[in-house]
C-alpha positions, 0 to 999 in steps of 0.5 A, a space after each residue: 917134221 914141220 909141214 912145208 909146200 914146196 913150189 920149186 921149179 924142179 927138182 920139184 917135189 914127188 907125192 908123199 905116198 911115192 916117198 914114203 914107199 921108197 922109204 919103206 923099201 930103200 934097204 930092202 926092195 921087196 924081200 931081195 935084201 938090197 936097195 934098187 940102188 944096189 942091184 944090177 941093171 941086168 938083174 931080173 928084178 931091175 928089168 921088171 922095173 924098167 919094162 913096167 915103168 915104159 909100159 905105164 908111160 904108153 898107157 898112161 900117154 895111150 901111145 899108138 903102136 910103132 913107138 919106143 919109151 926111153 930112159 936116157 940122161 942128160 937131161 933135155 940139154 942133151 936133147 937138143 942136140 941129140 935130136 938134130 944129131 939123128 934126124 937133121 941131115 945136111 942141108 936139110 932145115 928143122 923148124 923152130 917155134 921159140 918161147 922161152 930160154 930152153 927153146 932159145 938153147 935148141 935151136 942154138 944147138 941145132 944150128 951146131 948141126 945143120 939149118 934151123 929156123 925160126 918159124 915164129 918167136 916173141 922174144 921182143 915181148 919178153 916171152 909173155 905169150 904164145 904165138 898165134 898159128 897164124 904168126 907161124 911161118 914154117 919153112 917149105 919142106 921142114 924135117 920137123 918142127 919143134 916147139 917147147 909146149 910149157 915155159 917153166 921161167 916165163 909161165 907160158 904154156 900152149 893151151 892146145 898142143 899145135 899141129 901143121 898138117 902133115 908135118 912131123 912134131 918134135 916137143 921138149 915137153 920137160 915141165 907139163 910133160 904127163 900133166 894132160 893127155 897128148 895125142 902122141 901121132 903127129 910126133 916123131 920124138 918127145 922129150 921131157 926131164 922128170 924131174 918137174 912132174 914124174 919122177 928125179 932128177 937124173 931121168 930123161 924120157 923119150 918117146 920116138 917113132 920106131 920108123 925114125 930109129 934109122 935115121 941116124 948117120 952111121 958116124 954118131 957115136 953110140 951114145 948118141 943114137 936113140 936106135 942103140 937105146 932103142 934096141 938094148 931097151 934103154 939099158 945099153 950103159 947103166 942106166 940111172 936105176 934108182 931114178 927109174 925106180 921112183 919114176 915107175 911109182 910116180 906113173 902108177 900114182 899117176 894112174 890111179 889118181 885116174 890117168 891123165 884126164 882126172 891129173 889134168 882136171 886137178 891140175 886146171 882146178 889148183 892153178 886157178 886158185 893161184 890166178 884167182 887171187 892175182 886177178 882179184 887183187 886189182 893190180 898189186 899182183 901182175 902176171 906175166 903171162 898173157 892170160 890165154 898163154 898162162 902156164 898150169 905148172 909155173 905161175 909167174 907174176 910180179 909185185 909193186 917193187 922188188 922190195 915186196 917181192 923179197 919181202 913176199 919170198 921172205 914171208 912165205 918161206 917163214 910160213 912154210 911156203 919155199 921156192 917161190 922166188 922168180 927166175 932172174 930173167 923174169 923177176 917176181 914170183 914163181 909158183 911151180 904145181 907140178 902134179 904132186 903139188 895138191 890143191 890144199 897147197 895152193 889154197 894155202 898160198 892164195 890165202 898168204 897172197 890175200 894177207 899180204 896184200 892185206 898188210 902191205 898193199 
């Protein structure tokens, strides 16, 4: 099998040891005689997988007492509506910090439920940066403050995650979840699609403060209520059993890498290899994000012309680098360097960038 370097933005690459374990257990899970895909979600074997995955999330993030970990479906896009449906009562306000396309969508969904307020936005700059704390204008008494920790499309990321005194935070961490340590205590809700850093597409992780579970209006349908899912340990309906099983293996792998502090150091080092190639190119490669807002997960940059960008993507694919085309709203190149991407892969891409500059610059 030809070796490739998978820089896709999501669904993204998974750690090879995890894929090999899945392959070994695919037809016969631990001698049970059937695949995880065939198991009842009420079986003892699957319930153990489900419980282990939740425990690993808590262990890796150091989640304090008073929180539930849930495995839901529908991606972050469902969470855009589910959060305000549960927690934004009529007449109340929630603050949204808009830093990209996904926070735009979250704000729009909240507007169908209640009164969201734009506390800050960098849209006029095509989301090249994260706003400074001094630019953020919060409402007097918001129910929560919502932000997106990493912007997959634009390649920007909060370097230090914001806090605002005693105001409760809600965060979409889909594209940098489990890529670094996070203090969970200021958050009422954290949600993330698994398909970037910790598993396959189809699993959504939710970390929710217990005292928030009773806030949903009684008219809200059961499938949209966090308290129903928490009461049933994410087993109210048939969950994505196979996806949660793979996620549990990735979480184990992260633990075995030394935990999130070690993972964060590695992510910083491997992203810097590519940023160094950008910065050393004398403007041939131009980063979309301002340096202080650069993402460690999604590295976005342009070349001098669209023709060169197309040639770059084509020649890179010929050399085994896939998933490098940028999103249509930004264009150019995007290298997604999630947890499973290796330092070797980033170094190989940087060397290809240097050679492409030499032959096309």
